[in-house]
Jmol script that loads the backbone (N, CA, C; Angstrom):
load data "model"
ATOM      1  N   MET A   1      42.189  43.213  -3.985  1.00  0.00           N
ATOM      2  CA  MET A   1      41.336  42.703  -3.154  1.00  0.00           C
ATOM      3  C   MET A   1      41.781  41.525  -2.677  1.00  0.00           C
ATOM      4  N   ASN A   2      41.267  40.678  -1.704  1.00  0.00           N
ATOM      5  CA  ASN A   2      41.434  39.103  -1.226  1.00  0.00           C
ATOM      6  C   ASN A   2      40.543  38.285  -1.986  1.00  0.00           C
ATOM      7  N   ARG A   3      40.931  37.055  -1.880  1.00  0.00           N
ATOM      8  CA  ARG A   3      40.324  35.830  -2.436  1.00  0.00           C
ATOM      9  C   ARG A   3      38.893  36.122  -1.948  1.00  0.00           C
ATOM     10  N   ARG A   4      38.376  35.952  -1.223  1.00  0.00           N
ATOM     11  CA  ARG A   4      37.254  36.233  -0.515  1.00  0.00           C
ATOM     12  C   ARG A   4      35.937  37.148  -0.892  1.00  0.00           C
ATOM     13  N   ALA A   5      36.632  38.265  -1.293  1.00  0.00           N
ATOM     14  CA  ALA A   5      35.796  39.232  -2.148  1.00  0.00           C
ATOM     15  C   ALA A   5      35.434  38.686  -3.341  1.00  0.00           C
ATOM     16  N   TYR A   6      36.142  37.907  -4.179  1.00  0.00           N
ATOM     17  CA  TYR A   6      35.846  37.506  -5.378  1.00  0.00           C
ATOM     18  C   TYR A   6      34.841  36.190  -5.067  1.00  0.00           C
ATOM     19  N   ALA A   7      35.026  35.529  -3.686  1.00  0.00           N
ATOM     20  CA  ALA A   7      34.683  34.233  -3.901  1.00  0.00           C
ATOM     21  C   ALA A   7      32.906  34.363  -3.505  1.00  0.00           C
ATOM     22  N   ILE A   8      32.455  35.330  -2.862  1.00  0.00           N
ATOM     23  CA  ILE A   8      30.776  35.957  -2.600  1.00  0.00           C
ATOM     24  C   ILE A   8      30.208  35.896  -4.012  1.00  0.00           C
ATOM     25  N   PRO A   9      30.560  36.981  -4.640  1.00  0.00           N
ATOM     26  CA  PRO A   9      29.776  37.116  -6.106  1.00  0.00           C
ATOM     27  C   PRO A   9      29.994  35.704  -6.753  1.00  0.00           C
ATOM     28  N   LEU A  10      31.410  34.839  -7.128  1.00  0.00           N
ATOM     29  CA  LEU A  10      30.837  33.747  -7.692  1.00  0.00           C
ATOM     30  C   LEU A  10      29.808  32.657  -7.306  1.00  0.00           C
ATOM     31  N   ILE A  11      29.890  32.748  -5.826  1.00  0.00           N
ATOM     32  CA  ILE A  11      28.897  31.927  -5.308  1.00  0.00           C
ATOM     33  C   ILE A  11      27.411  32.369  -5.782  1.00  0.00           C
ATOM     34  N   ALA A  12      27.121  33.688  -5.812  1.00  0.00           N
ATOM     35  CA  ALA A  12      25.845  34.111  -6.019  1.00  0.00           C
ATOM     36  C   ALA A  12      25.541  33.554  -7.388  1.00  0.00           C
ATOM     37  N   LEU A  13      26.481  33.771  -8.510  1.00  0.00           N
ATOM     38  CA  LEU A  13      26.242  33.537  -9.628  1.00  0.00           C
ATOM     39  C   LEU A  13      25.974  32.251  -9.763  1.00  0.00           C
ATOM     40  N   LEU A  14      26.781  31.404  -9.399  1.00  0.00           N
ATOM     41  CA  LEU A  14      26.770  29.684  -9.429  1.00  0.00           C
ATOM     42  C   LEU A  14      25.055  29.404  -8.992  1.00  0.00           C
ATOM     43  N   GLY A  15      24.635  30.064  -7.947  1.00  0.00           N
ATOM     44  CA  GLY A  15      23.241  29.780  -7.265  1.00  0.00           C
ATOM     45  C   GLY A  15      22.340  30.037  -8.411  1.00  0.00           C
ATOM     46  N   LEU A  16      22.370  31.175  -8.776  1.00  0.00           N
ATOM     47  CA  LEU A  16      21.399  31.704  -9.966  1.00  0.00           C
ATOM     48  C   LEU A  16      21.122  30.670 -11.213  1.00  0.00           C
ATOM     49  N   ALA A  17      22.292  30.370 -11.512  1.00  0.00           N
ATOM     50  CA  ALA A  17      22.674  29.322 -12.846  1.00  0.00           C
ATOM     51  C   ALA A  17      21.620  28.218 -12.378  1.00  0.00           C
ATOM     52  N   GLY A  18      21.601  27.504 -11.158  1.00  0.00           N
ATOM     53  CA  GLY A  18      20.762  26.213 -11.267  1.00  0.00           C
ATOM     54  C   GLY A  18      19.187  26.741 -11.317  1.00  0.00           C
ATOM     55  N   THR A  19      18.794  27.894 -11.011  1.00  0.00           N
ATOM     56  CA  THR A  19      17.476  28.040 -11.225  1.00  0.00           C
ATOM     57  C   THR A  19      16.706  28.404 -12.475  1.00  0.00           C
ATOM     58  N   ALA A  20      17.728  28.500 -13.612  1.00  0.00           N
ATOM     59  CA  ALA A  20      17.313  28.520 -15.109  1.00  0.00           C
ATOM     60  C   ALA A  20      17.209  27.250 -15.454  1.00  0.00           C
ATOM     61  N   SER A  21      15.878  26.617 -15.053  1.00  0.00           N
ATOM     62  CA  SER A  21      15.820  25.265 -15.917  1.00  0.00           C
ATOM     63  C   SER A  21      14.469  25.162 -16.554  1.00  0.00           C
ATOM     64  N   ALA A  22      14.490  24.122 -17.498  1.00  0.00           N
ATOM     65  CA  ALA A  22      13.362  23.921 -18.222  1.00  0.00           C
ATOM     66  C   ALA A  22      12.493  23.024 -17.691  1.00  0.00           C
ATOM     67  N   ASP A  23      12.866  22.185 -16.689  1.00  0.00           N
ATOM     68  CA  ASP A  23      12.288  21.185 -16.259  1.00  0.00           C
ATOM     69  C   ASP A  23      11.170  21.791 -15.349  1.00  0.00           C
ATOM     70  N   THR A  24       9.679  21.201 -15.340  1.00  0.00           N
ATOM     71  CA  THR A  24       8.601  21.664 -14.833  1.00  0.00           C
ATOM     72  C   THR A  24       8.763  20.296 -13.415  1.00  0.00           C
ATOM     73  N   LEU A  25       8.500  20.858 -12.030  1.00  0.00           N
ATOM     74  CA  LEU A  25       8.384  19.913 -11.104  1.00  0.00           C
ATOM     75  C   LEU A  25       7.034  19.859 -10.715  1.00  0.00           C
ATOM     76  N   LEU A  26       6.529  18.703 -10.446  1.00  0.00           N
ATOM     77  CA  LEU A  26       5.227  18.544  -9.939  1.00  0.00           C
ATOM     78  C   LEU A  26       4.831  19.520  -8.415  1.00  0.00           C
ATOM     79  N   ILE A  27       5.985  19.549  -7.932  1.00  0.00           N
ATOM     80  CA  ILE A  27       5.522  20.507  -6.903  1.00  0.00           C
ATOM     81  C   ILE A  27       5.416  21.890  -7.089  1.00  0.00           C
ATOM     82  N   ASP A  28       6.041  22.197  -8.087  1.00  0.00           N
ATOM     83  CA  ASP A  28       5.771  23.872  -8.547  1.00  0.00           C
ATOM     84  C   ASP A  28       4.605  23.932  -9.364  1.00  0.00           C
ATOM     85  N   ARG A  29       4.090  22.590  -9.905  1.00  0.00           N
ATOM     86  CA  ARG A  29       2.580  22.901 -10.406  1.00  0.00           C
ATOM     87  C   ARG A  29       1.379  22.896  -9.185  1.00  0.00           C
ATOM     88  N   ALA A  30       1.776  22.065  -8.539  1.00  0.00           N
ATOM     89  CA  ALA A  30       0.790  21.960  -7.360  1.00  0.00           C
ATOM     90  C   ALA A  30       0.924  23.351  -6.449  1.00  0.00           C
ATOM     91  N   ALA A  31       1.898  24.007  -6.453  1.00  0.00           N
ATOM     92  CA  ALA A  31       2.045  25.329  -5.474  1.00  0.00           C
ATOM     93  C   ALA A  31       1.375  26.474  -6.522  1.00  0.00           C
ATOM     94  N   GLU A  32       1.360  26.444  -7.646  1.00  0.00           N
ATOM     95  CA  GLU A  32       1.057  27.396  -8.654  1.00  0.00           C
ATOM     96  C   GLU A  32      -0.783  27.536  -8.643  1.00  0.00           C
ATOM     97  N   LYS A  33      -1.265  26.528  -8.424  1.00  0.00           N
ATOM     98  CA  LYS A  33      -2.726  26.747  -8.601  1.00  0.00           C
ATOM     99  C   LYS A  33      -3.198  26.242  -7.071  1.00  0.00           C
ATOM    100  N   PRO A  34      -4.485  26.739  -6.377  1.00  0.00           N
ATOM    101  CA  PRO A  34      -5.074  26.239  -5.545  1.00  0.00           C
ATOM    102  C   PRO A  34      -5.146  24.425  -5.578  1.00  0.00           C
ATOM    103  N   ALA A  35      -5.080  23.824  -4.342  1.00  0.00           N
ATOM    104  CA  ALA A  35      -5.323  22.113  -4.301  1.00  0.00           C
ATOM    105  C   ALA A  35      -6.707  22.074  -4.921  1.00  0.00           C
ATOM    106  N   GLU A  36      -6.901  21.096  -5.819  1.00  0.00           N
ATOM    107  CA  GLU A  36      -8.067  20.490  -6.061  1.00  0.00           C
ATOM    108  C   GLU A  36      -8.496  19.769  -5.112  1.00  0.00           C
ATOM    109  N   ALA A  37      -9.907  19.478  -5.101  1.00  0.00           N
ATOM    110  CA  ALA A  37     -10.256  18.686  -3.938  1.00  0.00           C
ATOM    111  C   ALA A  37      -9.876  17.098  -4.356  1.00  0.00           C
ATOM    112  N   VAL A  38      -9.430  16.592  -3.425  1.00  0.00           N
ATOM    113  CA  VAL A  38      -8.853  15.488  -3.343  1.00  0.00           C
ATOM    114  C   VAL A  38      -9.302  14.402  -1.953  1.00  0.00           C
ATOM    115  N   PRO A  39      -9.407  13.321  -2.032  1.00  0.00           N
ATOM    116  CA  PRO A  39     -10.148  12.364  -0.963  1.00  0.00           C
ATOM    117  C   PRO A  39      -9.069  12.754   0.281  1.00  0.00           C
ATOM    118  N   VAL A  40      -9.781  12.606   1.271  1.00  0.00           N
ATOM    119  CA  VAL A  40      -8.849  12.634   2.385  1.00  0.00           C
ATOM    120  C   VAL A  40      -8.524  11.351   3.488  1.00  0.00           C
ATOM    121  N   ARG A  41      -7.823  11.197   4.028  1.00  0.00           N
ATOM    122  CA  ARG A  41      -6.955  10.115   4.794  1.00  0.00           C
ATOM    123  C   ARG A  41      -8.227  10.024   5.688  1.00  0.00           C
ATOM    124  N   GLY A  42      -8.921   8.437   5.500  1.00  0.00           N
ATOM    125  CA  GLY A  42      -9.560   8.128   6.693  1.00  0.00           C
ATOM    126  C   GLY A  42     -11.081   7.667   5.828  1.00  0.00           C
ATOM    127  N   GLN A  43     -11.183   8.418   4.824  1.00  0.00           N
ATOM    128  CA  GLN A  43     -12.438   8.321   4.135  1.00  0.00           C
ATOM    129  C   GLN A  43     -12.522   6.885   3.591  1.00  0.00           C
ATOM    130  N   THR A  44     -13.737   6.192   3.503  1.00  0.00           N
ATOM    131  CA  THR A  44     -14.165   4.813   2.657  1.00  0.00           C
ATOM    132  C   THR A  44     -13.965   4.939   1.172  1.00  0.00           C
ATOM    133  N   ALA A  45     -13.868   3.686   0.816  1.00  0.00           N
ATOM    134  CA  ALA A  45     -13.799   3.592  -0.659  1.00  0.00           C
ATOM    135  C   ALA A  45     -15.327   4.132  -1.218  1.00  0.00           C
ATOM    136  N   ALA A  46     -16.565   3.662  -0.286  1.00  0.00           N
ATOM    137  CA  ALA A  46     -17.640   4.266  -0.964  1.00  0.00           C
ATOM    138  C   ALA A  46     -17.765   5.667  -1.158  1.00  0.00           C
ATOM    139  N   GLN A  47     -17.234   6.539   0.240  1.00  0.00           N
ATOM    140  CA  GLN A  47     -17.488   8.037   0.076  1.00  0.00           C
ATOM    141  C   GLN A  47     -16.665   8.514  -0.958  1.00  0.00           C
ATOM    142  N   VAL A  48     -15.475   7.772  -1.306  1.00  0.00           N
ATOM    143  CA  VAL A  48     -14.529   8.331  -2.481  1.00  0.00           C
ATOM    144  C   VAL A  48     -15.465   8.194  -3.835  1.00  0.00           C
ATOM    145  N   GLU A  49     -15.693   7.048  -4.005  1.00  0.00           N
ATOM    146  CA  GLU A  49     -16.830   7.070  -5.091  1.00  0.00           C
ATOM    147  C   GLU A  49     -17.796   7.862  -5.331  1.00  0.00           C
ATOM    148  N   ALA A  50     -18.754   8.052  -4.303  1.00  0.00           N
ATOM    149  CA  ALA A  50     -19.654   8.514  -4.077  1.00  0.00           C
ATOM    150  C   ALA A  50     -19.481  10.444  -4.628  1.00  0.00           C
ATOM    151  N   ARG A  51     -18.120  10.770  -4.146  1.00  0.00           N
ATOM    152  CA  ARG A  51     -17.925  12.054  -4.334  1.00  0.00           C
ATOM    153  C   ARG A  51     -16.865  12.223  -5.526  1.00  0.00           C
ATOM    154  N   PHE A  52     -16.023  11.287  -6.258  1.00  0.00           N
ATOM    155  CA  PHE A  52     -15.282  11.564  -7.209  1.00  0.00           C
ATOM    156  C   PHE A  52     -15.946  10.564  -8.450  1.00  0.00           C
ATOM    157  N   GLY A  53     -16.547   9.716  -8.186  1.00  0.00           N
ATOM    158  CA  GLY A  53     -17.175   8.815  -9.244  1.00  0.00           C
ATOM    159  C   GLY A  53     -16.171   7.633  -9.436  1.00  0.00           C
ATOM    160  N   ALA A  54     -16.816   6.997 -10.248  1.00  0.00           N
ATOM    161  CA  ALA A  54     -15.924   5.663 -10.568  1.00  0.00           C
ATOM    162  C   ALA A  54     -14.669   6.284 -10.974  1.00  0.00           C
ATOM    163  N   PRO A  55     -13.433   5.278 -10.590  1.00  0.00           N
ATOM    164  CA  PRO A  55     -12.007   5.587 -10.867  1.00  0.00           C
ATOM    165  C   PRO A  55     -11.983   5.349 -12.379  1.00  0.00           C
ATOM    166  N   GLN A  56     -10.844   5.765 -13.106  1.00  0.00           N
ATOM    167  CA  GLN A  56     -10.420   5.039 -14.369  1.00  0.00           C
ATOM    168  C   GLN A  56     -10.062   3.858 -14.457  1.00  0.00           C
ATOM    169  N   GLN A  57      -9.232   3.758 -13.347  1.00  0.00           N
ATOM    170  CA  GLN A  57      -8.923   2.486 -13.025  1.00  0.00           C
ATOM    171  C   GLN A  57      -8.889   1.840 -12.038  1.00  0.00           C
ATOM    172  N   LYS A  58      -9.088   0.354 -11.691  1.00  0.00           N
ATOM    173  CA  LYS A  58      -8.371   0.239 -10.141  1.00  0.00           C
ATOM    174  C   LYS A  58      -7.616  -0.934 -10.537  1.00  0.00           C
ATOM    175  N   LEU A  59      -6.099  -0.743  -9.919  1.00  0.00           N
ATOM    176  CA  LEU A  59      -5.038  -1.518 -10.447  1.00  0.00           C
ATOM    177  C   LEU A  59      -5.078  -2.719  -9.258  1.00  0.00           C
ATOM    178  N   GLU A  60      -4.391  -3.603  -9.679  1.00  0.00           N
ATOM    179  CA  GLU A  60      -4.304  -5.202  -8.731  1.00  0.00           C
ATOM    180  C   GLU A  60      -4.059  -4.910  -7.461  1.00  0.00           C
ATOM    181  N   PRO A  61      -4.437  -5.309  -6.523  1.00  0.00           N
ATOM    182  CA  PRO A  61      -4.130  -5.098  -5.046  1.00  0.00           C
ATOM    183  C   PRO A  61      -2.714  -5.581  -4.928  1.00  0.00           C
ATOM    184  N   ARG A  62      -1.778  -4.738  -4.227  1.00  0.00           N
ATOM    185  CA  ARG A  62      -0.378  -5.333  -3.669  1.00  0.00           C
ATOM    186  C   ARG A  62      -0.483  -5.425  -2.330  1.00  0.00           C
ATOM    187  N   GLY A  63       0.846  -6.253  -1.640  1.00  0.00           N
ATOM    188  CA  GLY A  63       0.868  -6.505  -0.394  1.00  0.00           C
ATOM    189  C   GLY A  63       0.089  -7.905  -0.138  1.00  0.00           C
ATOM    190  N   GLY A  64      -0.178  -8.127   0.893  1.00  0.00           N
ATOM    191  CA  GLY A  64      -0.984  -9.169   1.603  1.00  0.00           C
ATOM    192  C   GLY A  64       0.041 -10.510   1.864  1.00  0.00           C
ATOM    193  N   GLN A  65       1.290 -10.435   1.599  1.00  0.00           N
ATOM    194  CA  GLN A  65       1.873 -11.896   1.387  1.00  0.00           C
ATOM    195  C   GLN A  65       2.312 -12.408   2.852  1.00  0.00           C
ATOM    196  N   LYS A  66       2.116 -11.116   4.110  1.00  0.00           N
ATOM    197  CA  LYS A  66       2.571 -11.564   5.318  1.00  0.00           C
ATOM    198  C   LYS A  66       1.591 -10.718   5.969  1.00  0.00           C
ATOM    199  N   ARG A  67       1.364 -11.559   7.222  1.00  0.00           N
ATOM    200  CA  ARG A  67       0.171 -10.671   8.516  1.00  0.00           C
ATOM    201  C   ARG A  67       0.481  -9.383   8.470  1.00  0.00           C
ATOM    202  N   GLN A  68       1.611  -9.078   8.676  1.00  0.00           N
ATOM    203  CA  GLN A  68       2.106  -7.604   8.943  1.00  0.00           C
ATOM    204  C   GLN A  68       2.230  -6.762   7.545  1.00  0.00           C
ATOM    205  N   TRP A  69       1.803  -7.314   6.646  1.00  0.00           N
ATOM    206  CA  TRP A  69       2.046  -6.626   5.490  1.00  0.00           C
ATOM    207  C   TRP A  69       0.669  -6.565   4.748  1.00  0.00           C
ATOM    208  N   PRO A  70      -0.177  -5.403   4.867  1.00  0.00           N
ATOM    209  CA  PRO A  70      -1.841  -5.429   4.616  1.00  0.00           C
ATOM    210  C   PRO A  70      -1.754  -5.110   3.152  1.00  0.00           C
ATOM    211  N   VAL A  71      -3.141  -5.509   2.760  1.00  0.00           N
ATOM    212  CA  VAL A  71      -3.031  -5.412   1.081  1.00  0.00           C
ATOM    213  C   VAL A  71      -3.427  -3.945   0.679  1.00  0.00           C
ATOM    214  N   ILE A  72      -2.863  -3.407  -0.035  1.00  0.00           N
ATOM    215  CA  ILE A  72      -3.163  -2.061  -0.598  1.00  0.00           C
ATOM    216  C   ILE A  72      -3.932  -2.259  -1.771  1.00  0.00           C
ATOM    217  N   ASN A  73      -5.161  -1.305  -1.831  1.00  0.00           N
ATOM    218  CA  ASN A  73      -5.829  -1.128  -3.202  1.00  0.00           C
ATOM    219  C   ASN A  73      -5.491   0.310  -3.566  1.00  0.00           C
ATOM    220  N   ARG A  74      -5.564   0.611  -4.882  1.00  0.00           N
ATOM    221  CA  ARG A  74      -5.211   1.566  -5.720  1.00  0.00           C
ATOM    222  C   ARG A  74      -6.173   2.150  -6.883  1.00  0.00           C
ATOM    223  N   TRP A  75      -6.732   3.104  -6.735  1.00  0.00           N
ATOM    224  CA  TRP A  75      -7.636   3.738  -7.687  1.00  0.00           C
ATOM    225  C   TRP A  75      -7.092   4.579  -8.625  1.00  0.00           C
ATOM    226  N   VAL A  76      -7.161   4.887  -9.723  1.00  0.00           N
ATOM    227  CA  VAL A  76      -6.401   5.718 -10.738  1.00  0.00           C
ATOM    228  C   VAL A  76      -7.665   6.880 -11.126  1.00  0.00           C
ATOM    229  N   TYR A  77      -7.637   8.077 -10.524  1.00  0.00           N
ATOM    230  CA  TYR A  77      -8.339   9.082 -11.427  1.00  0.00           C
ATOM    231  C   TYR A  77      -7.428   9.973 -12.344  1.00  0.00           C
ATOM    232  N   PRO A  78      -8.246  10.745 -12.830  1.00  0.00           N
ATOM    233  CA  PRO A  78      -7.230  11.700 -14.064  1.00  0.00           C
ATOM    234  C   PRO A  78      -6.302  12.548 -13.044  1.00  0.00           C
ATOM    235  N   ALA A  79      -6.372  13.331 -12.251  1.00  0.00           N
ATOM    236  CA  ALA A  79      -5.579  13.893 -11.485  1.00  0.00           C
ATOM    237  C   ALA A  79      -4.836  13.436 -10.338  1.00  0.00           C
ATOM    238  N   PHE A  80      -5.231  12.130  -9.811  1.00  0.00           N
ATOM    239  CA  PHE A  80      -4.475  11.541  -8.615  1.00  0.00           C
ATOM    240  C   PHE A  80      -4.822  10.116  -8.435  1.00  0.00           C
ATOM    241  N   THR A  81      -4.009   9.427  -7.628  1.00  0.00           N
ATOM    242  CA  THR A  81      -4.109   7.913  -7.560  1.00  0.00           C
ATOM    243  C   THR A  81      -4.642   7.857  -5.869  1.00  0.00           C
ATOM    244  N   VAL A  82      -5.228   7.155  -5.384  1.00  0.00           N
ATOM    245  CA  VAL A  82      -5.811   6.914  -3.920  1.00  0.00           C
ATOM    246  C   VAL A  82      -5.191   5.478  -3.754  1.00  0.00           C
ATOM    247  N   TYR A  83      -4.991   5.502  -2.584  1.00  0.00           N
ATOM    248  CA  TYR A  83      -4.119   4.127  -1.676  1.00  0.00           C
ATOM    249  C   TYR A  83      -4.973   4.053  -0.455  1.00  0.00           C
ATOM    250  N   PHE A  84      -5.497   2.742  -0.659  1.00  0.00           N
ATOM    251  CA  PHE A  84      -6.473   2.022   0.256  1.00  0.00           C
ATOM    252  C   PHE A  84      -5.920   0.806   1.156  1.00  0.00           C
ATOM    253  N   GLU A  85      -6.173   1.185   2.471  1.00  0.00           N
ATOM    254  CA  GLU A  85      -5.723  -0.127   3.341  1.00  0.00           C
ATOM    255  C   GLU A  85      -7.345  -0.286   3.903  1.00  0.00           C
ATOM    256  N   LYS A  86      -7.604  -1.714   3.731  1.00  0.00           N
ATOM    257  CA  LYS A  86      -8.681  -2.192   4.575  1.00  0.00           C
ATOM    258  C   LYS A  86      -9.999  -1.048   4.402  1.00  0.00           C
ATOM    259  N   ASN A  87      -9.944  -0.754   3.250  1.00  0.00           N
ATOM    260  CA  ASN A  87     -11.062   0.167   2.837  1.00  0.00           C
ATOM    261  C   ASN A  87     -11.212   1.413   3.029  1.00  0.00           C
ATOM    262  N   ARG A  88      -9.957   1.967   3.536  1.00  0.00           N
ATOM    263  CA  ARG A  88      -9.843   3.584   3.941  1.00  0.00           C
ATOM    264  C   ARG A  88      -8.763   3.702   3.448  1.00  0.00           C
ATOM    265  N   VAL A  89      -9.087   5.065   2.926  1.00  0.00           N
ATOM    266  CA  VAL A  89      -8.081   6.094   2.357  1.00  0.00           C
ATOM    267  C   VAL A  89      -6.763   6.066   3.318  1.00  0.00           C
ATOM    268  N   ILE A  90      -5.523   5.802   2.866  1.00  0.00           N
ATOM    269  CA  ILE A  90      -4.170   6.079   3.668  1.00  0.00           C
ATOM    270  C   ILE A  90      -3.521   7.085   3.113  1.00  0.00           C
ATOM    271  N   ASP A  91      -3.507   7.682   1.592  1.00  0.00           N
ATOM    272  CA  ASP A  91      -2.644   8.706   0.884  1.00  0.00           C
ATOM    273  C   ASP A  91      -3.465   8.703  -0.562  1.00  0.00           C
ATOM    274  N   VAL A  92      -3.048  10.096  -0.629  1.00  0.00           N
ATOM    275  CA  VAL A  92      -3.656  10.269  -2.412  1.00  0.00           C
ATOM    276  C   VAL A  92      -2.282  10.976  -2.874  1.00  0.00           C
ATOM    277  N   VAL A  93      -1.968  10.621  -4.062  1.00  0.00           N
ATOM    278  CA  VAL A  93      -0.495  11.223  -4.788  1.00  0.00           C
ATOM    279  C   VAL A  93      -1.229  11.890  -6.120  1.00  0.00           C
ATOM    280  N   ALA A  94      -0.728  13.095  -6.307  1.00  0.00           N
ATOM    281  CA  ALA A  94      -0.920  13.637  -7.765  1.00  0.00           C
ATOM    282  C   ALA A  94      -0.422  12.730  -8.619  1.00  0.00           C
ATOM    283  N   ASN A  95      -1.082  13.045  -9.811  1.00  0.00           N
ATOM    284  CA  ASN A  95      -0.475  12.136 -11.117  1.00  0.00           C
ATOM    285  C   ASN A  95       0.690  13.222 -11.709  1.00  0.00           C
ATOM    286  N   GLN A  96       1.533  12.458 -12.453  1.00  0.00           N
ATOM    287  CA  GLN A  96       2.230  13.538 -13.223  1.00  0.00           C
ATOM    288  C   GLN A  96       1.534  14.061 -14.706  1.00  0.00           C
ATOM    289  N   ALA A  97       1.512  15.052 -14.857  1.00  0.00           N
ATOM    290  CA  ALA A  97       0.637  15.694 -16.109  1.00  0.00           C
ATOM    291  C   ALA A  97       1.089  15.443 -17.242  1.00  0.00           C
ATOM    292  N   GLY A  98       2.545  15.360 -17.421  1.00  0.00           N
ATOM    293  CA  GLY A  98       3.261  14.876 -19.098  1.00  0.00           C
ATOM    294  C   GLY A  98       4.388  14.402 -18.817  1.00  0.00           C
ATOM    295  N   PRO A  99       4.872  13.987 -19.914  1.00  0.00           N
ATOM    296  CA  PRO A  99       6.253  13.330 -20.029  1.00  0.00           C
ATOM    297  C   PRO A  99       7.296  14.569 -19.608  1.00  0.00           C
ATOM    298  N   GLU A 100       6.916  15.561 -19.706  1.00  0.00           N
ATOM    299  CA  GLU A 100       8.119  16.592 -19.417  1.00  0.00           C
ATOM    300  C   GLU A 100       8.131  17.103 -17.794  1.00  0.00           C
ATOM    301  N   GLU A 101       7.313  16.922 -17.233  1.00  0.00           N
ATOM    302  CA  GLU A 101       7.147  17.018 -15.931  1.00  0.00           C
ATOM    303  C   GLU A 101       7.931  16.298 -14.975  1.00  0.00           C
ATOM    304  N   ILE A 102       8.565  16.610 -13.955  1.00  0.00           N
ATOM    305  CA  ILE A 102       9.472  15.621 -13.338  1.00  0.00           C
ATOM    306  C   ILE A 102       8.490  15.711 -11.648  1.00  0.00           C
ATOM    307  N   GLY A 103       7.981  14.237 -11.432  1.00  0.00           N
ATOM    308  CA  GLY A 103       7.160  13.920 -10.434  1.00  0.00           C
ATOM    309  C   GLY A 103       7.139  12.672 -10.357  1.00  0.00           C
ATOM    310  N   PRO A 104       6.233  12.275  -9.435  1.00  0.00           N
ATOM    311  CA  PRO A 104       5.860  10.621  -9.357  1.00  0.00           C
ATOM    312  C   PRO A 104       5.840   9.891 -10.454  1.00  0.00           C
ATOM    313  N   LYS A 105       6.507   8.673 -10.529  1.00  0.00           N
ATOM    314  CA  LYS A 105       6.532   7.756 -11.779  1.00  0.00           C
ATOM    315  C   LYS A 105       4.761   7.204 -11.973  1.00  0.00           C
ATOM    316  N   PRO A 106       4.487   6.814 -12.808  1.00  0.00           N
ATOM    317  CA  PRO A 106       2.910   6.200 -12.863  1.00  0.00           C
ATOM    318  C   PRO A 106       2.977   4.897 -12.028  1.00  0.00           C
ATOM    319  N   PRO A 107       1.891   4.808 -11.487  1.00  0.00           N
ATOM    320  CA  PRO A 107       1.850   3.547 -10.442  1.00  0.00           C
ATOM    321  C   PRO A 107       2.034   2.043 -11.378  1.00  0.00           C
ATOM    322  N   ILE A 108       2.788   1.412 -10.508  1.00  0.00           N
ATOM    323  CA  ILE A 108       3.419  -0.009 -11.200  1.00  0.00           C
ATOM    324  C   ILE A 108       1.986  -0.889 -11.151  1.00  0.00           C
ATOM    325  N   ARG A 109       1.845  -1.097 -12.396  1.00  0.00           N
ATOM    326  CA  ARG A 109       0.491  -1.998 -12.863  1.00  0.00           C
ATOM    327  C   ARG A 109       0.643  -3.709 -12.567  1.00  0.00           C
TER     328      ARG A 109
END
end "model"
wireframe off; spacefill off
backbone 0.3
color backbone group
């Protein structure tokens, strides 16, 4: 048997070794269950608050030091954090479920 014949099964075994891990990825959790209702890009802060209620926390605004750097406001809900620019949703990020889950770090306070 030549070296190439041994290389293929070895590569397959190495590939399987990487999949047996105890880490839980946030993306895996998101893929397991249907997406929860979250704010949609372009909604106003008033629309978000009317649908999801008051946030657990409104973090200090970031940015605005220069004209080209808009002020970003952040509202933290139990499952996600909403990012606003000029009172409009620009992004929504799922929060980390627990310390064992690998995902986005908590927002800078």
